[in-house]
DRENROSE-557358 format. One record per residue (C-alpha): residue number from 1; residue in one letter; x, y, z. Coordinates in steps of 0.05 Angstrom, whole numbers, always signed. Layout:
<recs>
<rec resi="NUM" resn="A" u="X" v="Y" w="Z"/>
...
</recs>
This chain:
<recs>
<rec resi="1" resn="M" u="-1221" v="+49" w="+553"/>
<rec resi="2" resn="K" u="-1225" v="-22" w="+527"/>
<rec resi="3" resn="A" u="-1167" v="-51" w="+488"/>
<rec resi="4" resn="L" u="-1181" v="-106" w="+438"/>
<rec resi="5" resn="V" u="-1126" v="-158" w="+443"/>
<rec resi="6" resn="I" u="-1118" v="-208" w="+387"/>
<rec resi="7" resn="I" u="-1087" v="-274" w="+410"/>
<rec resi="8" resn="E" u="-1059" v="-320" w="+357"/>
<rec resi="9" resn="K" u="-1013" v="-378" w="+350"/>
<rec resi="10" resn="D" u="-945" v="-359" w="+321"/>
<rec resi="11" resn="E" u="-879" v="-393" w="+305"/>
<rec resi="12" resn="T" u="-856" v="-394" w="+378"/>
<rec resi="13" resn="G" u="-921" v="-404" w="+416"/>
<rec resi="14" resn="F" u="-974" v="-350" w="+423"/>
<rec resi="15" resn="A" u="-975" v="-275" w="+412"/>
<rec resi="16" resn="A" u="-1022" v="-223" w="+442"/>
<rec resi="17" resn="C" u="-1026" v="-155" w="+409"/>
<rec resi="18" resn="T" u="-1073" v="-96" w="+417"/>
<rec resi="19" resn="E" u="-1111" v="-77" w="+355"/>
<rec resi="20" resn="N" u="-1149" v="-13" w="+370"/>
<rec resi="21" resn="L" u="-1096" v="+31" w="+404"/>
<rec resi="22" resn="T" u="-1045" v="+77" w="+372"/>
<rec resi="23" resn="T" u="-996" v="+52" w="+425"/>
<rec resi="24" resn="V" u="-983" v="-21" w="+409"/>
<rec resi="25" resn="L" u="-980" v="-68" w="+468"/>
<rec resi="26" resn="H" u="-952" v="-138" w="+455"/>
<rec resi="27" resn="G" u="-937" v="-201" w="+493"/>
<rec resi="28" resn="S" u="-915" v="-271" w="+474"/>
<rec resi="29" resn="G" u="-905" v="-337" w="+508"/>
<rec resi="30" resn="S" u="-909" v="-412" w="+501"/>
<rec resi="31" resn="S" u="-982" v="-409" w="+525"/>
<rec resi="32" resn="V" u="-1039" v="-359" w="+518"/>
<rec resi="33" resn="Q" u="-1034" v="-344" w="+592"/>
<rec resi="34" resn="E" u="-960" v="-327" w="+586"/>
<rec resi="35" resn="A" u="-974" v="-281" w="+526"/>
<rec resi="36" resn="K" u="-1029" v="-245" w="+565"/>
<rec resi="37" resn="E" u="-985" v="-237" w="+626"/>
<rec resi="38" resn="E" u="-928" v="-209" w="+585"/>
<rec resi="39" resn="L" u="-975" v="-159" w="+550"/>
<rec resi="40" resn="I" u="-1003" v="-136" w="+617"/>
<rec resi="41" resn="A" u="-934" v="-130" w="+648"/>
<rec resi="42" resn="G" u="-912" v="-89" w="+588"/>
<rec resi="43" resn="Y" u="-972" v="-44" w="+597"/>
<rec resi="44" resn="Q" u="-955" v="-34" w="+671"/>
<rec resi="45" resn="D" u="-882" v="-20" w="+652"/>
<rec resi="46" resn="L" u="-906" v="+33" w="+603"/>
<rec resi="47" resn="L" u="-949" v="+67" w="+656"/>
<rec resi="48" resn="D" u="-890" v="+66" w="+704"/>
<rec resi="49" resn="Y" u="-846" v="+96" w="+650"/>
<rec resi="50" resn="Y" u="-893" v="+156" w="+641"/>
<rec resi="51" resn="V" u="-893" v="+167" w="+716"/>
<rec resi="52" resn="A" u="-817" v="+161" w="+719"/>
<rec resi="53" resn="I" u="-806" v="+214" w="+665"/>
<rec resi="54" resn="G" u="-860" v="+259" w="+693"/>
<rec resi="55" resn="E" u="-903" v="+257" w="+631"/>
<rec resi="56" resn="P" u="-979" v="+248" w="+632"/>
<rec resi="57" resn="V" u="-1006" v="+180" w="+612"/>
<rec resi="58" resn="P" u="-1041" v="+185" w="+544"/>
<rec resi="59" resn="D" u="-1116" v="+183" w="+551"/>
<rec resi="60" resn="E" u="-1122" v="+118" w="+511"/>
<rec resi="61" resn="L" u="-1079" v="+83" w="+564"/>
<rec resi="62" resn="K" u="-1116" v="+107" w="+625"/>
<rec resi="63" resn="D" u="-1159" v="+56" w="+662"/>
<rec resi="64" resn="L" u="-1149" v="+7" w="+606"/>
<rec resi="65" resn="S" u="-1187" v="-59" w="+607"/>
<rec resi="66" resn="F" u="-1175" v="-116" w="+559"/>
<rec resi="67" resn="E" u="-1222" v="-155" w="+514"/>
<rec resi="68" resn="Y" u="-1193" v="-217" w="+482"/>
<rec resi="69" resn="K" u="-1205" v="-246" w="+413"/>
<rec resi="70" resn="Y" u="-1175" v="-315" w="+402"/>
<rec resi="71" resn="D" u="-1157" v="-354" w="+340"/>
<rec resi="72" resn="I" u="-1176" v="-428" w="+343"/>
<rec resi="73" resn="S" u="-1107" v="-451" w="+367"/>
<rec resi="74" resn="A" u="-1108" v="-401" w="+424"/>
<rec resi="75" resn="M" u="-1180" v="-419" w="+443"/>
<rec resi="76" resn="F" u="-1161" v="-493" w="+450"/>
<rec resi="77" resn="N" u="-1099" v="-473" w="+489"/>
<rec resi="78" resn="V" u="-1141" v="-434" w="+539"/>
<rec resi="79" resn="F" u="-1196" v="-487" w="+543"/>
<rec resi="80" resn="D" u="-1150" v="-547" w="+538"/>
<rec resi="81" resn="F" u="-1203" v="-591" w="+572"/>
<rec resi="82" resn="L" u="-1243" v="-589" w="+507"/>
<rec resi="83" resn="N" u="-1233" v="-648" w="+462"/>
<rec resi="84" resn="A" u="-1224" v="-619" w="+392"/>
<rec resi="85" resn="S" u="-1249" v="-681" w="+356"/>
<rec resi="86" resn="K" u="-1312" v="-689" w="+398"/>
<rec resi="87" resn="F" u="-1326" v="-614" w="+395"/>
<rec resi="88" resn="A" u="-1318" v="-616" w="+319"/>
<rec resi="89" resn="A" u="-1367" v="-672" w="+311"/>
<rec resi="90" resn="W" u="-1416" v="-636" w="+358"/>
<rec resi="91" resn="V" u="-1415" v="-572" w="+315"/>
<rec resi="92" resn="G" u="-1414" v="-609" w="+248"/>
<rec resi="93" resn="I" u="-1342" v="-601" w="+226"/>
<rec resi="94" resn="S" u="-1295" v="-656" w="+206"/>
<rec resi="95" resn="P" u="-1254" v="-676" w="+268"/>
<rec resi="96" resn="S" u="-1192" v="-682" w="+224"/>
<rec resi="97" resn="L" u="-1202" v="-611" w="+198"/>
<rec resi="98" resn="M" u="-1213" v="-585" w="+269"/>
<rec resi="99" resn="R" u="-1147" v="-616" w="+291"/>
<rec resi="100" resn="H" u="-1114" v="-578" w="+234"/>
<rec resi="101" resn="Y" u="-1148" v="-513" w="+257"/>
<rec resi="102" resn="K" u="-1125" v="-528" w="+328"/>
<rec resi="103" resn="S" u="-1052" v="-537" w="+307"/>
<rec resi="104" resn="G" u="-1055" v="-473" w="+265"/>
<rec resi="105" resn="D" u="-1031" v="-506" w="+201"/>
<rec resi="106" resn="T" u="-1096" v="-496" w="+161"/>
<rec resi="107" resn="Y" u="-1132" v="-431" w="+142"/>
<rec resi="108" resn="I" u="-1201" v="-425" w="+173"/>
<rec resi="109" resn="S" u="-1255" v="-389" w="+134"/>
<rec resi="110" resn="Q" u="-1299" v="-338" w="+167"/>
<rec resi="111" resn="K" u="-1358" v="-384" w="+157"/>
<rec resi="112" resn="Q" u="-1324" v="-441" w="+194"/>
<rec resi="113" resn="A" u="-1300" v="-394" w="+249"/>
<rec resi="114" resn="K" u="-1372" v="-370" w="+259"/>
<rec resi="115" resn="K" u="-1396" v="-442" w="+262"/>
<rec resi="116" resn="I" u="-1345" v="-457" w="+317"/>
<rec resi="117" resn="E" u="-1362" v="-392" w="+354"/>
<rec resi="118" resn="S" u="-1436" v="-409" w="+351"/>
<rec resi="119" resn="G" u="-1421" v="-478" w="+379"/>
<rec resi="120" resn="L" u="-1382" v="-448" w="+437"/>
<rec resi="121" resn="H" u="-1438" v="-400" w="+452"/>
<rec resi="122" resn="K" u="-1487" v="-458" w="+452"/>
<rec resi="123" resn="I" u="-1444" v="-495" w="+502"/>
<rec resi="124" resn="G" u="-1443" v="-433" w="+546"/>
<rec resi="125" resn="R" u="-1519" v="-427" w="+544"/>
<rec resi="126" resn="E" u="-1527" v="-500" w="+561"/>
<rec resi="127" resn="F" u="-1478" v="-494" w="+620"/>
<rec resi="128" resn="L" u="-1517" v="-434" w="+645"/>
<rec resi="129" resn="S" u="-1580" v="-475" w="+646"/>
<rec resi="130" resn="F" u="-1550" v="-530" w="+690"/>
<rec resi="131" resn="T" u="-1568" v="-537" w="+763"/>
<rec resi="132" resn="L" u="-1529" v="-585" w="+807"/>
</recs>
């Protein structure tokens, strides 16, 4: 089964939480990587717990893989080599506004989020077309 993990900036850093499971898996950390690692460690601990008590692992937790959905702050944390201001100008968003999105102190509309997502996908397609 595939678990959808939402990764967002929170008060202490970043949080990762499953969205589509009845069993909630959660992780947090000062970086996205730390939050992911804590979530996966918690998942492994849960599997070990079921084995230790002799109970079957629930079907939704068997052979689980993770798909990640990032908020803008988390995306820039993972891809910290991206310059937020230059990327903003490239996709047609105010660089100042993008910096606010990056810091997590401004609400981002679905329309703006889609514009950013489209820009990221365009970068990906362009990278795939490169030959060195």
